[in-house]
VOGU-3710 file (C-alpha; in Angstrom, 3 decimals, decimal comma):
1> msdltdersm> -20,207/-4,452/11,045  -19,107/-7,149/13,493  -15,516/-8,382/13,863  -16,571/-11,744/12,429  -18,030/-10,075/9,339  -14,825/-8,068/8,905  -12,739/-11,237/9,081  -14,961/-13,066/6,616  -14,756/-10,179/4,161  -10,958/-10,431/4,282
11> lehpsrrnfl> -10,908/-14,150/3,718  -13,150/-14,655/0,677  -11,180/-17,148/-1,457  -11,968/-20,415/-3,251  -11,976/-23,726/-1,392  -9,002/-26,054/-1,100  -10,721/-28,685/-3,281  -11,033/-26,129/-6,077  -7,398/-25,178/-5,555  -6,159/-28,770/-5,859
21> gmgsvalata> -8,425/-29,392/-8,809  -6,592/-26,720/-10,745  -3,440/-28,864/-10,878  -0,070/-28,021/-9,408  1,027/-26,075/-12,482  -1,398/-23,353/-11,396  0,397/-22,733/-8,091  1,958/-19,426/-9,128  -1,345/-18,200/-10,581  -3,099/-19,208/-7,375
31> altgltanaq> -0,666/-17,124/-5,355  -1,348/-14,206/-7,675  -5,101/-14,308/-7,294  -5,154/-15,266/-3,623  -6,360/-18,839/-3,902  -5,712/-20,533/-0,561  -6,077/-23,910/1,113  -9,342/-24,829/2,792  -8,477/-28,126/4,513  -11,517/-29,809/6,060
41> tqtstktaeh> -11,755/-30,829/9,697  -13,080/-34,320/8,987  -10,617/-37,104/9,753  -11,197/-38,669/6,338  -10,043/-35,525/4,572  -6,935/-35,209/6,715  -6,045/-38,813/5,950  -6,707/-38,398/2,240  -4,220/-35,550/2,025  -1,395/-37,927/2,845
51> dhsssdpgqe> -2,305/-41,196/1,138  -2,899/-42,226/-2,487  -5,946/-39,935/-2,626  -3,646/-36,948/-3,091  -1,664/-38,482/-5,969  -1,633/-36,705/-9,319  -0,969/-39,038/-12,267  -1,341/-36,187/-14,746  0,753/-33,148/-15,531  2,850/-31,571/-12,760
61> nkallalnpn> 5,425/-28,823/-12,538  7,788/-30,825/-10,353  10,332/-28,008/-10,017  7,666/-25,674/-8,660  6,292/-28,363/-6,337  9,773/-28,983/-4,954  9,983/-25,317/-3,993  6,494/-25,223/-2,451  5,678/-28,658/-0,932  3,575/-27,226/1,917
71> snnppptdhg> 1,455/-25,110/-0,401  0,155/-27,900/-2,630  -0,115/-30,520/0,147  -0,384/-28,580/3,421  0,011/-30,111/6,881  -3,248/-31,366/8,440  -3,207/-28,443/10,884  -3,943/-26,030/8,022  -7,586/-25,041/7,875  -10,007/-22,538/6,387
81> divplwysfd> -9,171/-19,535/4,228  -6,578/-16,822/4,753  -5,308/-13,853/2,765  -2,462/-14,363/0,230  0,860/-14,805/2,042  3,345/-15,391/-0,792  4,650/-13,840/-3,967  8,019/-13,766/-5,703  10,088/-11,143/-7,462  10,858/-13,889/-9,989
91> lvkkrveegg> 7,258/-13,621/-11,252  7,342/-9,922/-12,129  9,012/-8,467/-15,200  12,136/-6,342/-14,975  12,281/-2,822/-16,347  15,753/-2,894/-17,932  17,546/0,366/-18,727  21,106/1,095/-19,780  22,840/1,012/-16,413  20,588/-1,395/-14,516
101> wthevtervl> 17,082/-2,693/-13,918  14,187/-2,657/-11,474  11,065/-4,670/-10,654  8,475/-4,439/-7,896  5,996/-6,352/-5,729  3,108/-4,080/-4,790  -0,518/-4,368/-3,692  -1,371/-5,013/-7,346  0,173/-8,528/-7,255  0,007/-9,122/-3,477
111> psskdiagvn> -3,369/-7,524/-2,693  -3,307/-8,318/1,012  -0,270/-6,048/1,557  -1,885/-2,627/1,780  0,784/-0,950/3,939  4,064/-1,874/2,226  5,391/-2,301/-1,307  8,842/-3,523/-2,315  11,226/-2,786/-5,196  14,356/-4,751/-6,158
121> mrltagsyre> 16,866/-2,632/-8,137  20,282/-3,059/-9,750  22,733/-0,307/-10,773  26,022/-1,000/-12,551  29,195/0,828/-11,509  28,800/4,577/-12,130  25,116/4,302/-13,079  22,499/6,498/-11,428  18,988/6,155/-10,171  17,941/9,593/-11,323
131> mhwhtadewa> 17,527/12,449/-8,842  13,908/12,261/-7,659  11,511/12,239/-4,715  8,208/10,551/-3,885  5,182/10,464/-1,618  6,299/7,517/0,539  9,285/6,918/2,799  12,013/4,866/1,103  13,796/2,297/3,295  16,530/0,276/1,592
141> yvlygkarvt> 18,739/-2,728/2,342  21,876/-3,305/0,250  21,968/-6,879/-1,061  25,154/-6,624/-3,120  28,006/-4,267/-3,915  28,403/-0,602/-3,021  26,540/2,641/-3,677  26,700/6,361/-2,946  23,504/8,002/-1,780  22,521/11,651/-1,374
151> vmepdgnmfi> 19,481/13,199/0,284  18,605/16,846/0,911  16,607/17,960/3,927  13,907/20,632/3,474  16,229/23,219/5,094  18,788/22,629/2,325  21,295/20,615/4,335  22,722/17,614/2,486  23,663/14,077/3,454  26,110/12,130/1,285
161> gdveegdlwi> 27,169/8,616/2,281  28,521/5,334/0,949  26,821/2,014/1,682  27,696/-1,625/1,057  26,143/-5,071/1,503  24,249/-5,299/4,784  23,794/-1,523/5,167  20,549/0,392/4,824  19,318/3,906/4,185  16,127/5,866/4,711
171> fpaghphsiq> 14,846/8,746/2,552  11,785/10,399/4,139  8,840/11,236/1,888  9,348/14,440/-0,081  13,129/14,527/0,476  14,977/14,701/-2,894  17,637/12,024/-3,272  19,798/9,969/-5,616  21,606/6,621/-5,751  24,745/5,784/-7,740
181> glgpdgtefl> 26,444/2,404/-8,141  30,114/2,240/-7,132  32,942/-0,004/-8,307  33,872/-2,631/-8,934  30,436/-3,952/-9,990  27,808/-1,511/-8,841  25,053/-2,549/-6,452  21,734/-4,323/-5,932  19,289/-3,382/-3,192  15,776/-3,860/-1,842
191> lvfnqgafse> 13,572/-0,774/-1,452  10,630/-0,809/0,972  7,899/1,850/0,840  5,201/2,481/3,452  2,399/2,468/0,843  1,056/-0,823/-0,490  0,053/0,661/-3,857  3,318/2,561/-4,321  4,965/2,122/-7,716  8,570/2,975/-8,479
201> dgtmllsewi> 7,356/4,057/-11,929  5,391/6,916/-10,365  8,180/8,932/-8,733  8,808/12,658/-9,235  11,762/12,711/-11,656  13,981/15,770/-12,101  14,233/15,273/-15,881  10,446/15,031/-16,323  9,794/18,138/-14,237  12,298/20,144/-16,280
211> ahtppevlak> 10,864/18,797/-19,567  7,339/19,898/-18,579  8,227/23,407/-17,400  8,342/26,297/-19,922  11,961/27,315/-20,705  11,269/30,973/-19,896  10,052/29,944/-16,427  13,173/27,853/-15,870  15,311/30,786/-16,996  13,547/33,204/-14,643
221> ntgldasvfs> 13,863/30,741/-11,760  17,541/29,791/-12,189  19,021/32,946/-13,690  20,340/30,927/-16,635  19,622/31,615/-20,280  16,595/29,739/-21,656  18,808/28,122/-24,309  20,539/26,115/-21,581  17,417/24,044/-21,087  17,159/23,029/-24,725
231> ktpgaplyif> 20,047/20,654/-24,013  18,343/18,806/-21,165  16,836/15,344/-21,787  13,354/15,368/-23,254  12,546/11,933/-21,818  12,936/10,603/-18,268  16,402/9,320/-17,416  15,241/7,032/-14,577  18,280/4,689/-14,629  21,239/5,735/-16,768
241> pgkepgsleq> 25,026/5,222/-16,972  27,487/7,723/-15,545  31,073/8,218/-14,497  32,149/6,763/-11,166  32,512/9,530/-8,592  35,646/10,528/-6,736  36,106/9,975/-3,027  33,305/10,595/-0,561  35,322/13,402/1,050  35,764/15,105/-2,320
251> dkteiggqqv> 31,998/15,148/-2,881  31,336/16,465/0,620  33,915/19,218/0,233  32,646/20,258/-3,205  29,118/20,940/-2,002  30,227/23,044/0,992  31,519/20,670/3,666  30,227/20,862/7,222  28,407/24,155/6,613  25,753/22,364/4,563
261> aakseytfrl> 26,035/18,894/6,139  22,843/17,323/7,489  22,750/16,893/11,244  21,083/13,467/10,953  22,497/10,178/9,675  20,455/8,595/6,864  22,432/5,328/6,599  22,798/2,485/9,094  25,117/-0,542/9,406  22,533/-3,242/10,072
271> ktmeptrssk> 24,352/-6,480/9,283  27,398/-5,598/11,384  25,505/-4,407/14,479  25,412/-6,630/17,553  22,383/-8,964/17,451  19,395/-7,713/19,406  18,596/-11,327/20,286  20,593/-14,457/19,529  20,812/-18,153/20,357  22,216/-21,325/18,843
281> ggslrivdsh> 19,259/-21,177/16,464  20,271/-17,857/14,913  20,044/-14,108/15,433  17,688/-11,131/15,206  18,911/-7,570/14,501  16,235/-4,930/15,026  16,331/-1,409/13,590  13,657/1,205/14,233  13,358/4,781/15,450  15,063/3,868/18,752
291> nfpvskhiaa> 18,467/3,196/17,162  17,908/4,869/13,750  16,002/8,053/14,667  15,247/9,255/11,106  13,332/6,035/10,340  10,041/7,203/11,803  7,624/5,188/9,637  9,432/1,906/8,857  10,825/-0,626/11,328  12,623/-3,837/10,440
301> alvilkpggm> 14,585/-6,855/11,589  17,290/-8,854/9,833  16,757/-12,504/10,785  19,295/-15,308/10,339  18,095/-18,821/11,180  20,556/-21,693/11,349  19,506/-25,065/9,831  16,725/-26,331/12,098  16,350/-22,915/13,734  12,994/-21,202/14,083
311> relhwhpqas> 11,613/-17,725/14,580  9,593/-18,382/17,712  5,774/-18,400/17,730  4,765/-14,751/18,007  2,691/-11,928/16,570  3,050/-8,198/15,953  0,428/-6,033/17,674  0,873/-2,774/15,782  1,507/-3,516/12,084  1,384/-6,101/9,310
321> ewqfyiagkg> 4,662/-7,798/8,392  6,207/-7,700/4,901  9,080/-10,136/4,461  11,849/-10,468/1,883  13,818/-13,732/1,702  17,504/-13,220/0,896  18,921/-16,754/1,150  18,026/-20,299/2,174  14,746/-22,182/2,420  11,995/-21,960/5,019
331> rmtvffpvan> 8,338/-22,379/5,759  5,817/-20,290/7,638  2,399/-21,042/9,096  0,087/-18,085/9,761  -2,936/-18,370/12,066  -5,837/-15,935/11,850  -9,397/-16,121/13,235  -11,702/-17,876/12,917  -9,683/-21,148/12,901  -7,758/-20,221/9,755
341> artmdfnand> -4,194/-21,458/9,246  -2,061/-21,515/6,107  1,436/-22,936/5,534  3,688/-21,744/2,703  7,303/-22,351/1,653  9,761/-19,541/0,942  12,982/-19,331/-1,039  15,419/-16,591/-2,016  13,720/-13,641/-3,787  10,288/-14,501/-2,330
351> vgyvpnnaah> 8,033/-12,080/-0,469  6,008/-13,107/2,577  3,094/-11,332/4,217  1,552/-11,647/7,702  -1,592/-9,661/8,630  -1,496/-7,384/11,640  -1,819/-9,462/14,866  -1,767/-12,825/13,043  0,214/-15,463/14,944  3,032/-17,175/13,031
361> yientgytdl> 6,466/-18,779/13,041  9,195/-19,126/10,391  11,301/-22,299/10,322  14,532/-23,055/8,464  13,786/-26,209/6,455  17,026/-26,206/4,453  20,680/-27,082/4,992  22,081/-23,542/4,917  21,259/-20,350/6,808  17,811/-18,874/6,161
371> vfletfasee> 18,224/-15,089/5,869  15,271/-12,713/5,557  14,009/-9,253/6,438  10,890/-8,466/8,456  9,610/-4,945/7,700  6,713/-2,936/9,147  5,039/0,381/8,372  5,642/1,487/11,945  7,923/3,679/14,038  8,720/0,853/16,454
381> fqdvslnqwl> 9,393/-2,880/16,158  7,108/-4,843/18,491  6,484/-8,572/18,824  4,648/-10,666/21,397  6,118/-14,039/22,416  3,847/-17,037/22,977  6,395/-18,529/25,404  6,423/-15,418/27,574  2,639/-15,341/27,680  2,394/-18,988/28,729
391> rrvpsemlka> 4,977/-18,501/31,476  3,600/-15,264/32,869  0,031/-16,284/33,603  -0,871/-18,085/36,838  -0,230/-21,829/36,605  -3,862/-22,716/37,324  -4,970/-20,518/34,432  -2,569/-22,286/32,070  -3,715/-25,707/33,269  -7,344/-24,749/32,769
401> hlnidkelal> -6,669/-23,652/29,180  -4,121/-26,180/27,879  -3,946/-28,866/30,583  -0,273/-28,035/31,189  0,561/-28,298/34,896  2,996/-26,039/36,745  5,899/-28,495/36,638  5,771/-28,674/32,847  5,101/-24,942/32,470  8,398/-24,147/34,188
411> kipadklgvi> 10,210/-25,819/31,292  8,849/-23,240/28,840  11,352/-20,408/28,189  10,451/-17,365/30,262  12,334/-14,841/28,117  11,573/-13,630/24,621  14,133/-15,528/22,547  13,325/-14,295/19,055  14,952/-17,369/17,514  15,083/-20,905/18,932
//
């Protein structure tokens, strides 16, 4: 199958006229099903998008339109069809338990994201995310509050650590672990998994395993009397309230101290690290296996864009990008062959997606800082800067392609800025 056929098979979505004909109230549904803009190249169509031809005298969800102005009426540079780029945690139901809640954005609702799924979870003070493990790596960013995390390595060594807003952790696939909210008000965090179809509802729970193992087998295995296991929960605990723990040092000492301590660190202070790249437009903090060695399958960047700032035009050569918007307002245009471009707006709690190698930018369109995470199912963070490429080819080559002469080319930034 040719590359063109592959691209067409990825981009099979209804036309822009059909999309607009649905009415603006269908915007969220369109994002769900992958309906995308198909702006025409004819001058008349481009003009019509921005005159009375685009008016809608009927029903409109004005609040939704205000959040997504570039989706319903895209800039004239948008063209063709492209995979779904947007979804929001505010569109998926919460699973609420005593002690907290959880909800997820997976390949089921954002079908283009086949490499990464995300979970947003809340635990009140003292409450647990039950001891468990799963088939994917778990990478987490703390959005609010404090938590205590534990993870056991296959050799039996244990890591116990406390995290707070701006910190992250990684639990490799198959490593048993737990999370507990700390005072005064527990925690909220984003979980990222390197499987697009991953579901937080499908994890290996300690309580379920015990409930589905014969008591006599449990007794033989543990050396305890079989009657002990009649007191264990018959249903999964999942999220449940508990007593706030003592100090971190007390927990470490109780389990055996340095003799059983893991040699690796499974938490990382991302928000407080020195920016990897920064300018007046904002900052970029990159974390991957180079500075967080245990994170071998997920790389990320915390991006802060000042009002008017922009994540420079770039692409990622080795992995698709899964974004989570923490604060502020922005827009992104994604370009993908052949001649496909799509612009979407993003707000707090939204998810963005960029296909592997697709060129894009993210711009702060609000009046406060735009804060978001870029995550990748990859060992290493890599991006390619358009500015660097334009500056590092011979001047005659650049003039032949874009009609930019050498004098003007020298005004293009030569270094990868990250944010501008």
